VODO-441757 format. One line per field, with one value per residue: y, x, z of N, C-alpha, C in turn; chain; residue number from 1; residue in one letter. Coordinates in steps of 0.02 Angstrom, whole numbers. Example, Ala and Ser with C-alpha at 12.3 -4.5 7.8 and 13.67 -1.06 7.14 Angstrom:
# residues 2
n.yy <- [-284|-112] .
n.xx <- [660|642] .
n.zz <- [390|354] .
ca.yy <- [-225|-53] .
ca.xx <- [615|684] .
ca.zz <- [390|357] .
c.yy <- [-165|2] .
c.xx <- [660|645] .
c.zz <- [390|394] .
chain <- [A|A] .
n <- [1|2] .
res <- [A|S] .
# end
This chain:
# residues 367
n.yy <- [988|1115|1129|1163|1087|1115|1133|1003|934|998|965|823|817|883|796|684|734|769|644|577|656|647|508|498|581|510|392|440|491|375|312|405|390|266|285|384|321|324|223|124|187|197|63|25|106|51|-73|-41|-46|-175|-345|-434|-483|-468|-380|-271|-248|-200|-79|-12|-7|78|198|227|225|333|441|430|449|583|646|609|658|796|781|685|754|869|813|729|809|956|978|908|985|1105|1080|1055|924|854|806|814|879|950|885|767|710|686|594|485|448|416|310|216|188|137|19|-47|-66|-168|-273|-283|-293|-427|-491|-431|-471|-608|-617|-571|-673|-774|-723|-733|-870|-941|-879|-836|-892|-837|-774|-864|-928|-808|-760|-860|-842|-711|-735|-819|-730|-625|-689|-721|-591|-538|-611|-573|-434|-366|-394|-368|-260|-156|-107|-30|88|132|145|11|-21|-131|-154|-103|-191|-165|-102|-87|-174|-294|-297|-314|-438|-515|-508|-583|-710|-791|-827|-909|-847|-819|-703|-631|-515|-357|-195|-22|110|239|334|469|530|559|601|682|608|469|292|113|-61|-231|-345|-452|-633|-801|-838|-708|-619|-465|-340|-174|-14|153|288|409|370|305|414|502|436|352|212|124|160|127|-8|-45|-16|-111|-225|-216|-242|-372|-428|-435|-539|-644|-662|-710|-624|-589|-702|-721|-604|-627|-737|-684|-583|-658|-728|-619|-576|-685|-687|-556|-551|-646|-589|-472|-522|-564|-442|-373|-448|-434|-297|-266|-250|-123|-29|-60|-164|-324|-439|-531|-525|-413|-283|-146|-147|-172|-67|-53|-163|-129|-26|-93|-173|-73|-19|-128|-138|-16|-30|-138|-97|-37|-152|-225|-136|-145|-271|-249|-148|-219|-310|-220|-174|-293|-315|-203|-230|-346|-291|-208|-302|-385|-302|-242|-109|10|155|186|142|227|354|334|324|454|530|481|525|662|682|629|700|644|624|627|609|568|591|476|410|435|370|238|213|239|219|115|91|102|255|365|405|303|193|222|230|99|23|77|22|-104|-221] .
n.xx <- [675|681|685|749|858|798|664|633|644|541|429|422|410|289|200|210|162|30|-21|-7|-86|-209|-235|-244|-354|-456|-455|-493|-617|-691|-685|-759|-886|-918|-915|-1011|-1127|-1174|-1153|-1238|-1360|-1354|-1355|-1484|-1559|-1527|-1586|-1719|-1751|-1732|-1738|-1642|-1482|-1366|-1399|-1430|-1303|-1237|-1305|-1276|-1136|-1123|-1173|-1080|-964|-981|-986|-858|-782|-808|-746|-611|-582|-530|-396|-342|-364|-285|-156|-145|-177|-172|-44|40|28|79|214|241|224|115|12|-122|-287|-414|-535|-490|-418|-520|-595|-507|-496|-629|-643|-559|-633|-750|-703|-649|-757|-847|-757|-724|-845|-908|-809|-818|-949|-931|-838|-919|-1012|-931|-910|-1039|-1056|-943|-913|-805|-697|-687|-581|-491|-549|-569|-438|-385|-465|-427|-295|-310|-381|-287|-189|-261|-294|-168|-140|-235|-231|-130|-181|-319|-357|-256|-251|-366|-333|-216|-138|-66|75|155|330|429|536|704|870|864|760|818|926|858|798|913|959|862|881|971|903|764|650|502|433|282|264|338|309|275|197|73|115|133|11|-40|64|226|325|441|437|445|399|386|266|127|95|139|72|37|139|219|325|340|365|369|315|375|494|551|568|656|770|924|968|1055|1028|892|905|970|872|776|853|859|725|720|806|727|644|736|788|679|589|456|378|426|378|241|231|274|180|63|84|82|-50|-124|-77|-110|-251|-287|-241|-314|-444|-447|-429|-540|-652|-633|-651|-780|-883|-850|-914|-1043|-1086|-1154|-1135|-1023|-1045|-1123|-1185|-1164|-1049|-943|-858|-771|-692|-619|-542|-454|-386|-324|-238|-154|-94|-26|66|144|196|330|410|377|428|565|597|563|654|772|756|760|892|957|908|962|1099|1104|1068|1179|1283|1242|1228|1350|1377|1401|1406|1292|1189|1203|1182|1050|983|1005|936|805|782|783|676|567|563|624|675|839|911|830|768|835|742|619|641|655|527|434|480|477|575|753|842|897|1030|1086|1067|1147|1272|1285|1297|1413|1506|1518|1629] .
n.zz <- [-570|-450|-317|-155|-30|90|51|11|133|201|125|141|280|299|230|313|436|403|369|492|579|513|523|663|691|624|698|826|793|761|885|958|901|951|1092|1109|1077|950|856|900|877|738|704|749|665|540|554|547|417|374|430|407|451|373|270|350|401|287|264|384|373|263|315|420|345|255|343|401|286|255|361|342|216|200|236|148|30|45|60|-53|-163|-150|-87|-174|-289|-244|-240|-369|-421|-465|-603|-617|-639|-531|-555|-617|-513|-420|-494|-508|-374|-346|-435|-378|-263|-320|-370|-259|-171|-227|-217|-81|-13|-21|52|178|214|221|325|428|432|483|611|664|658|713|833|965|901|777|715|654|533|465|448|365|254|215|179|65|-14|-32|-107|-223|-265|-292|-402|-500|-505|-590|-715|-721|-633|-629|-766|-767|-714|-774|-936|-1012|-1105|-1213|-1207|-1340|-1458|-1426|-1384|-1244|-1205|-1242|-1155|-1034|-1056|-1063|-932|-866|-914|-845|-735|-652|-679|-766|-864|-910|-980|-1027|-987|-1019|-929|-916|-808|-798|-814|-693|-607|-589|-538|-537|-565|-547|-560|-506|-528|-483|-480|-524|-684|-706|-691|-711|-781|-746|-806|-773|-878|-853|-801|-911|-995|-932|-888|-924|-1034|-965|-834|-821|-839|-721|-629|-665|-636|-500|-465|-513|-423|-309|-345|-364|-237|-175|-115|-135|-101|27|83|73|159|283|295|302|423|508|491|544|678|714|700|793|916|910|918|1051|1121|1073|1118|1256|1274|1238|1340|1388|1313|1321|1242|1200|1126|1019|882|868|772|795|868|785|732|839|827|712|765|854|762|687|784|807|680|676|780|739|619|613|624|511|420|446|395|261|223|235|130|23|26|-6|-136|-199|-192|-270|-395|-426|-428|-532|-647|-647|-642|-554|-553|-631|-549|-438|-498|-536|-413|-366|-462|-444|-313|-334|-428|-359|-244|-130|38|72|188|311|479|596|683|621|500|546|599|496|364|225|135|132|168|36|48|129|46|-65|-2|41|-78|-129|-48|-95|-162] .
ca.yy <- [1008|1168|1133|1159|1034|1136|1118|930|916|1025|924|758|828|899|733|641|765|763|573|560|691|618|443|509|608|455|347|473|496|310|303|449|359|211|311|425|279|334|160|90|220|179|-6|25|136|2|-128|-19|-61|-246|-388|-476|-453|-452|-319|-219|-233|-158|-11|16|8|136|257|240|240|401|487|427|479|656|668|598|690|854|760|653|806|912|774|699|857|1023|976|886|1042|1156|1062|1042|853|825|824|806|931|929|836|704|681|660|535|429|427|383|247|170|167|95|-47|-79|-85|-235|-323|-290|-308|-499|-509|-409|-513|-674|-609|-566|-741|-810|-697|-762|-944|-969|-845|-811|-921|-808|-749|-914|-930|-743|-757|-904|-808|-655|-763|-840|-669|-588|-726|-711|-522|-531|-644|-539|-362|-338|-408|-341|-197|-103|-73|17|152|153|112|-28|-28|-177|-123|-122|-218|-112|-123|-92|-235|-349|-298|-342|-509|-547|-514|-635|-776|-830|-840|-953|-806|-813|-642|-631|-455|-297|-141|46|133|312|363|542|558|581|630|690|562|410|230|50|-113|-301|-359|-514|-697|-851|-815|-637|-578|-411|-288|-110|43|215|327|461|336|294|478|541|395|320|140|91|174|86|-77|-57|-16|-177|-274|-212|-279|-442|-449|-455|-606|-693|-674|-737|-575|-589|-756|-706|-553|-659|-779|-641|-549|-708|-739|-559|-577|-735|-663|-494|-565|-681|-540|-426|-556|-562|-373|-355|-481|-406|-227|-257|-221|-53|13|-85|-215|-389|-496|-522|-509|-355|-239|-82|-155|-187|-16|-66|-212|-93|11|-138|-192|-16|-14|-182|-120|39|-55|-186|-67|-31|-217|-240|-93|-171|-325|-219|-113|-272|-335|-169|-176|-354|-304|-155|-265|-389|-250|-186|-360|-412|-255|-220|-38|48|225|192|135|288|408|319|343|527|555|464|570|729|683|611|740|600|649|585|597|578|579|403|384|437|316|175|203|250|208|46|88|140|321|366|409|237|147|238|212|25|-5|100|-23|-168|-226] .
ca.xx <- [659|723|675|809|857|748|598|623|630|475|379|416|385|217|165|209|118|-39|-39|-14|-144|-268|-247|-265|-422|-501|-459|-532|-685|-722|-693|-814|-948|-932|-929|-1072|-1185|-1198|-1154|-1300|-1414|-1348|-1377|-1557|-1585|-1520|-1634|-1787|-1760|-1729|-1721|-1586|-1421|-1316|-1422|-1421|-1231|-1220|-1332|-1235|-1069|-1129|-1181|-1017|-914|-992|-965|-786|-754|-813|-695|-543|-572|-485|-326|-322|-365|-226|-95|-143|-189|-145|28|76|30|123|283|245|232|54|-13|-194|-335|-455|-583|-455|-402|-583|-615|-463|-515|-693|-632|-532|-687|-796|-673|-638|-820|-869|-709|-722|-911|-914|-761|-847|-1006|-905|-810|-975|-1038|-887|-924|-1102|-1053|-889|-905|-738|-647|-697|-518|-455|-574|-558|-368|-377|-498|-386|-237|-332|-400|-228|-156|-302|-289|-102|-141|-277|-223|-96|-218|-387|-367|-209|-270|-421|-304|-162|-132|-4|99|212|393|449|603|753|927|843|722|865|963|813|792|976|961|817|898|1008|859|708|590|469|392|233|268|372|265|278|129|68|117|133|-56|-56|119|292|371|461|430|443|374|379|202|94|125|120|70|20|198|230|375|307|410|331|338|419|559|575|584|707|826|960|958|1091|993|831|927|984|806|747|893|837|662|738|835|673|621|790|795|617|558|383|349|442|331|176|235|276|115|14|95|59|-123|-149|-62|-147|-322|-295|-235|-371|-504|-445|-441|-608|-698|-623|-672|-851|-923|-833|-959|-1110|-1104|-1168|-1121|-966|-1069|-1168|-1163|-1141|-983|-892|-806|-722|-646|-573|-494|-402|-346|-283|-184|-106|-57|18|120|187|223|403|441|369|474|633|604|560|717|822|745|782|965|976|894|1011|1163|1095|1068|1247|1324|1221|1242|1420|1375|1387|1389|1223|1144|1208|1148|979|959|1005|881|742|775|766|610|515|573|637|721|899|936|777|786|837|681|568|656|640|455|388|508|481|637|808|853|940|1100|1107|1069|1206|1330|1289|1323|1481|1549|1525|1693] .
ca.zz <- [-502|-425|-245|-114|21|140|22|13|203|219|90|174|348|293|213|373|487|380|375|563|607|482|554|732|690|605|755|878|769|770|957|979|879|998|1159|1108|1063|882|820|920|841|668|699|755|604|486|566|530|346|362|487|387|480|322|238|400|404|229|276|438|347|220|359|454|294|229|396|405|225|261|409|316|150|198|243|86|-21|54|48|-120|-217|-136|-74|-235|-336|-216|-256|-442|-431|-492|-670|-616|-621|-475|-580|-628|-447|-392|-532|-490|-306|-351|-469|-328|-220|-359|-378|-194|-139|-248|-195|-9|15|-7|104|242|229|240|392|476|437|530|678|685|659|754|896|982|856|711|686|614|464|433|428|308|197|194|145|-2|-51|-51|-162|-282|-286|-322|-468|-550|-506|-649|-777|-719|-596|-649|-829|-756|-693|-819|-1001|-1014|-1174|-1216|-1226|-1408|-1464|-1422|-1344|-1175|-1195|-1247|-1092|-984|-1070|-1045|-859|-842|-941|-796|-678|-667|-686|-831|-863|-964|-1021|-1004|-1008|-993|-913|-917|-741|-804|-814|-625|-569|-620|-505|-576|-527|-583|-515|-527|-497|-502|-465|-575|-753|-711|-677|-758|-766|-761|-806|-783|-936|-827|-795|-979|-1027|-897|-868|-979|-1038|-911|-771|-820|-830|-650|-596|-676|-600|-430|-460|-523|-360|-263|-365|-354|-165|-149|-71|-142|-60|97|105|82|218|343|299|325|494|542|489|592|746|727|709|857|970|904|943|1125|1144|1054|1165|1323|1277|1220|1395|1400|1275|1330|1192|1232|1082|974|815|867|718|822|899|735|728|891|798|668|806|877|704|671|834|793|620|693|824|703|557|612|614|440|383|454|345|194|210|224|62|-24|24|-43|-207|-224|-202|-327|-455|-440|-445|-597|-702|-641|-662|-493|-568|-655|-491|-398|-533|-534|-347|-361|-504|-411|-256|-359|-459|-311|-184|-74|89|70|256|360|549|607|713|569|453|579|611|440|297|201|97|164|140|-23|70|152|-10|-105|37|44|-142|-138|-9|-130|-198] .
c.yy <- [1063|1175|1125|1101|1051|1120|1043|908|938|984|858|765|842|837|689|668|756|692|554|592|662|551|450|534|552|407|377|480|431|295|344|420|303|237|348|383|287|268|119|120|201|107|-10|54|87|-54|-106|-35|-135|-284|-435|-446|-432|-388|-260|-198|-187|-86|24|37|70|200|276|259|310|452|489|459|555|682|663|635|750|834|728|705|850|875|751|749|924|1021|956|943|1097|1143|1039|968|821|850|823|871|906|875|768|670|651|596|475|403|389|314|195|144|121|25|-83|-103|-154|-290|-337|-308|-383|-521|-490|-453|-583|-671|-606|-634|-782|-787|-729|-837|-971|-933|-820|-838|-892|-790|-799|-919|-863|-737|-800|-872|-751|-679|-782|-779|-632|-622|-715|-640|-509|-560|-603|-465|-336|-345|-372|-271|-141|-69|-26|86|178|114|77|-41|-75|-141|-149|-150|-161|-139|-131|-157|-296|-355|-331|-417|-547|-557|-572|-705|-820|-844|-888|-914|-806|-754|-642|-569|-400|-237|-73|66|208|341|439|572|583|619|639|643|502|348|171|-3|-181|-325|-425|-576|-747|-822|-742|-592|-527|-367|-222|-53|106|255|385|433|328|359|510|502|362|244|103|101|132|12|-92|-55|-85|-231|-274|-252|-354|-471|-470|-525|-659|-710|-701|-689|-574|-642|-748|-653|-582|-701|-737|-604|-596|-721|-679|-555|-625|-711|-602|-507|-602|-632|-491|-458|-556|-493|-352|-384|-450|-335|-215|-226|-147|-6|-11|-136|-283|-449|-479|-498|-451|-304|-174|-86|-162|-131|-24|-116|-178|-52|-33|-161|-135|-7|-68|-164|-65|14|-99|-156|-60|-97|-240|-199|-117|-226|-297|-185|-164|-299|-284|-167|-236|-345|-254|-189|-311|-349|-230|-245|-388|-366|-234|-147|4|121|234|186|199|346|397|340|420|558|542|511|639|732|672|651|695|632|602|566|610|566|504|374|383|381|249|161|200|230|133|35|124|208|317|366|341|187|159|217|136|-4|19|57|-91|-168|-230] .
c.xx <- [707|718|741|802|805|678|583|606|560|419|368|389|310|176|157|161|45|-63|-51|-76|-209|-285|-272|-337|-472|-510|-504|-605|-723|-734|-751|-881|-968|-953|-995|-1135|-1211|-1201|-1217|-1360|-1413|-1371|-1454|-1590|-1583|-1572|-1706|-1803|-1764|-1714|-1663|-1521|-1370|-1335|-1414|-1348|-1211|-1245|-1291|-1166|-1070|-1134|-1115|-963|-920|-968|-889|-752|-755|-759|-624|-529|-525|-411|-301|-319|-302|-162|-89|-150|-154|-69|68|80|76|196|291|258|172|39|-89|-231|-375|-505|-551|-439|-464|-603|-572|-480|-581|-687|-605|-587|-735|-769|-667|-702|-845|-820|-715|-790|-921|-868|-788|-906|-983|-875|-865|-1009|-996|-897|-988|-1096|-1003|-878|-834|-684|-651|-632|-484|-483|-566|-486|-356|-407|-456|-323|-255|-348|-338|-190|-195|-296|-221|-100|-179|-263|-187|-136|-285|-391|-321|-228|-329|-396|-251|-165|-64|14|158|274|415|520|654|813|909|807|768|908|921|806|856|982|918|837|932|967|804|644|565|420|346|237|306|333|289|206|130|62|110|63|-76|1|182|343|386|455|431|422|378|316|174|131|102|122|52|79|208|287|345|357|369|359|384|490|591|600|647|770|859|947|993|1056|929|849|940|920|774|786|876|773|674|770|783|649|674|800|730|579|482|351|367|395|262|176|234|210|61|21|70|-17|-151|-138|-105|-221|-334|-292|-293|-434|-506|-461|-513|-659|-694|-651|-745|-892|-908|-883|-1031|-1133|-1109|-1149|-1064|-989|-1118|-1142|-1134|-1071|-927|-840|-752|-670|-596|-522|-437|-357|-299|-225|-131|-63|-7|79|169|218|299|439|434|417|546|645|605|625|774|817|770|858|989|965|942|1077|1160|1100|1139|1290|1306|1239|1316|1427|1354|1370|1317|1174|1144|1172|1072|949|954|948|813|730|754|695|554|517|582|687|781|923|881|803|785|774|624|578|638|566|415|415|510|544|691|813|901|1013|1126|1112|1131|1269|1340|1318|1395|1531|1557|1590|1680] .
c.zz <- [-479|-349|-209|-65|75|115|26|84|222|187|126|245|346|277|275|425|466|386|448|594|579|513|625|735|672|662|810|857|779|843|984|960|928|1066|1162|1097|992|844|838|883|768|657|701|693|546|493|554|457|332|427|471|412|429|285|286|406|346|239|330|413|302|262|392|403|266|280|402|345|227|306|379|250|152|201|178|30|-16|35|-25|-176|-204|-130|-137|-286|-310|-235|-328|-457|-466|-562|-674|-605|-561|-496|-590|-562|-415|-428|-514|-421|-308|-385|-421|-282|-257|-370|-312|-162|-162|-225|-120|22|27|49|173|262|252|310|444|485|486|601|706|697|709|820|907|937|786|676|640|543|428|408|366|245|170|157|73|-44|-75|-108|-227|-310|-320|-392|-520|-557|-568|-714|-778|-690|-621|-715|-822|-737|-742|-884|-1004|-1087|-1175|-1240|-1294|-1407|-1468|-1383|-1270|-1161|-1198|-1183|-1037|-994|-1050|-970|-833|-864|-890|-733|-700|-679|-758|-827|-923|-1007|-987|-1031|-982|-978|-902|-847|-743|-806|-744|-592|-612|-589|-551|-533|-575|-534|-548|-491|-522|-479|-517|-644|-762|-697|-732|-734|-790|-754|-820|-842|-914|-818|-864|-1011|-997|-877|-929|-979|-982|-844|-765|-810|-756|-608|-603|-637|-526|-420|-469|-460|-310|-280|-347|-281|-134|-104|-76|-98|13|126|117|146|282|352|325|400|534|545|541|664|762|739|774|915|970|932|1019|1151|1130|1104|1234|1329|1259|1277|1408|1367|1279|1279|1226|1190|1035|905|813|817|744|851|848|726|782|866|751|707|830|820|684|719|822|732|635|733|785|640|558|599|541|399|388|401|275|176|198|152|10|-30|-16|-118|-238|-239|-263|-393|-475|-462|-514|-655|-704|-662|-601|-507|-591|-597|-451|-432|-533|-467|-341|-403|-471|-352|-279|-387|-409|-247|-122|-26|91|140|307|431|561|636|662|519|483|583|546|371|280|158|137|132|81|-2|91|94|-53|-67|38|-20|-155|-99|-41|-170|-273] .
chain <- [A|A|A|A|A|A|A|A|A|A|A|A|A|A|A|A|A|A|A|A|A|A|A|A|A|A|A|A|A|A|A|A|A|A|A|A|A|A|A|A|A|A|A|A|A|A|A|A|A|A|A|A|A|A|A|A|A|A|A|A|A|A|A|A|A|A|A|A|A|A|A|A|A|A|A|A|A|A|A|A|A|A|A|A|A|A|A|A|A|A|A|A|A|A|A|A|A|A|A|A|A|A|A|A|A|A|A|A|A|A|A|A|A|A|A|A|A|A|A|A|A|A|A|A|A|A|A|A|A|A|A|A|A|A|A|A|A|A|A|A|A|A|A|A|A|A|A|A|A|A|A|A|A|A|A|A|A|A|A|A|A|A|A|A|A|A|A|A|A|A|A|A|A|A|A|A|A|A|A|A|A|A|A|A|A|A|A|A|A|A|A|A|A|A|A|A|A|A|A|A|A|A|A|A|A|A|A|A|A|A|A|A|A|A|A|A|A|A|A|A|A|A|A|A|A|A|A|A|A|A|A|A|A|A|A|A|A|A|A|A|A|A|A|A|A|A|A|A|A|A|A|A|A|A|A|A|A|A|A|A|A|A|A|A|A|A|A|A|A|A|A|A|A|A|A|A|A|A|A|A|A|A|A|A|A|A|A|A|A|A|A|A|A|A|A|A|A|A|A|A|A|A|A|A|A|A|A|A|A|A|A|A|A|A|A|A|A|A|A|A|A|A|A|A|A|A|A|A|A|A|A|A|A|A|A|A|A|A|A|A|A|A|A|A|A|A|A|A|A|A|A|A|A|A|A|A|A|A|A|A|A|A|A|A|A|A|A] .
n <- [1|2|3|4|5|6|7|8|9|10|11|12|13|14|15|16|17|18|19|20|21|22|23|24|25|26|27|28|29|30|31|32|33|34|35|36|37|38|39|40|41|42|43|44|45|46|47|48|49|50|51|52|53|54|55|56|57|58|59|60|61|62|63|64|65|66|67|68|69|70|71|72|73|74|75|76|77|78|79|80|81|82|83|84|85|86|87|88|89|90|91|92|93|94|95|96|97|98|99|100|101|102|103|104|105|106|107|108|109|110|111|112|113|114|115|116|117|118|119|120|121|122|123|124|125|126|127|128|129|130|131|132|133|134|135|136|137|138|139|140|141|142|143|144|145|146|147|148|149|150|151|152|153|154|155|156|157|158|159|160|161|162|163|164|165|166|167|168|169|170|171|172|173|174|175|176|177|178|179|180|181|182|183|184|185|186|187|188|189|190|191|192|193|194|195|196|197|198|199|200|201|202|203|204|205|206|207|208|209|210|211|212|213|214|215|216|217|218|219|220|221|222|223|224|225|226|227|228|229|230|231|232|233|234|235|236|237|238|239|240|241|242|243|244|245|246|247|248|249|250|251|252|253|254|255|256|257|258|259|260|261|262|263|264|265|266|267|268|269|270|271|272|273|274|275|276|277|278|279|280|281|282|283|284|285|286|287|288|289|290|291|292|293|294|295|296|297|298|299|300|301|302|303|304|305|306|307|308|309|310|311|312|313|314|315|316|317|318|319|320|321|322|323|324|325|326|327|328|329|330|331|332|333|334|335|336|337|338|339|340|341|342|343|344|345|346|347|348|349|350|351|352|353|354|355|356|357|358|359|360|361|362|363|364|365|366|367] .
res <- [X|X|X|X|X|X|X|X|X|X|X|X|X|X|X|X|X|X|X|X|X|X|X|X|X|X|X|X|X|X|X|X|X|X|X|X|X|X|X|X|X|X|X|X|X|X|X|X|X|X|X|X|X|X|X|X|X|X|X|X|X|X|X|X|X|X|X|X|X|X|X|X|X|X|X|X|X|X|X|X|X|X|X|X|X|X|X|X|X|X|X|X|X|X|X|X|X|X|X|X|X|X|X|X|X|X|X|X|X|X|X|X|X|X|X|X|X|X|X|X|X|X|X|X|X|X|X|X|X|X|X|X|X|X|X|X|X|X|X|X|X|X|X|X|X|X|X|X|X|X|X|X|X|X|X|X|X|X|X|X|X|X|X|X|X|X|X|X|X|X|X|X|X|X|X|X|X|X|X|X|X|X|X|X|X|X|X|X|X|X|X|X|X|X|X|X|X|X|X|X|X|X|X|X|X|X|X|X|X|X|X|X|X|X|X|X|X|X|X|X|X|X|X|X|X|X|X|X|X|X|X|X|X|X|X|X|X|X|X|X|X|X|X|X|X|X|X|X|X|X|X|X|X|X|X|X|X|X|X|X|X|X|X|X|X|X|X|X|X|X|X|X|X|X|X|X|X|X|X|X|X|X|X|X|X|X|X|X|X|X|X|X|X|X|X|X|X|X|X|X|X|X|X|X|X|X|X|X|X|X|X|X|X|X|X|X|X|X|X|X|X|X|X|X|X|X|X|X|X|X|X|X|X|X|X|X|X|X|X|X|X|X|X|X|X|X|X|X|X|X|X|X|X|X|X|X|X|X|X|X|X|X|X|X|X|X|X] .
# end
């Protein structure tokens, strides 16, 4: 990477602006559909094909989804393709980028369609109390998805290759021996097919737990540096961050759906809707959910940053190799064009990880 500090700041600022503007435009677009009566027209159009409410919901969702996708496409295209190429971070051609995006949609639609139909069933059946069975369903769904994603979904996007026996693999095994974690496999994956950035992850729950090391990480980092990356991921497990995250996420889902149900019911008359389960009113529900997610995001980020600091400390204490951790952070910042010193307000509102500067400073204070 030859980008200057100014380039890094500009890259991150541009990403943030595009994301914010894109989200605002999508929100206003949905609000416009409601105010203009377009959702009512779309509902009536869907009902000309069928009297079955579930089939009509699918047709309605397709109409609204296509319109929303057209509006949001320029932002995702600029942020995910144009900007990444401008800063020499992407390895994708336009065709590859389109295919990966389409693949994501082809996988998400079969997963989310039954979930949407079930949620609509709860709206029809439970009325104002719909939020409780929906929250329970989302909890079960998230647990199931966490279990199958590393085995079924991830291989559809990346090729996972078991890590061969080597000094690095032995180091990783040694780190796990003093914990209760049983890992089903340690894999490298071809992250380089999409990006020049480096990344690693600990994913899955139960018997689907996997350690994933991007090939860009394997190629550009030393064995000691990769060891400290893994130790960081092991720190998340040892501190119970996965289950703490599930617990806090579940609490947020229950609270969010309850508050959303109150706001949704109260605002239905604003747009002339008469029933909670009216198909034309459902985009209003997504607006309230989006607002709740936006308002609570900083609080989720506070917890996430706390977990990252804890995992960093664990990595340094376990490997006893502070220089390797610091060099890893510096390499990651360089390869991923991470802003080492974001504005404090930006970091508070949008960063799920502490800034590189704060992470390095925190481990340097460890005795």
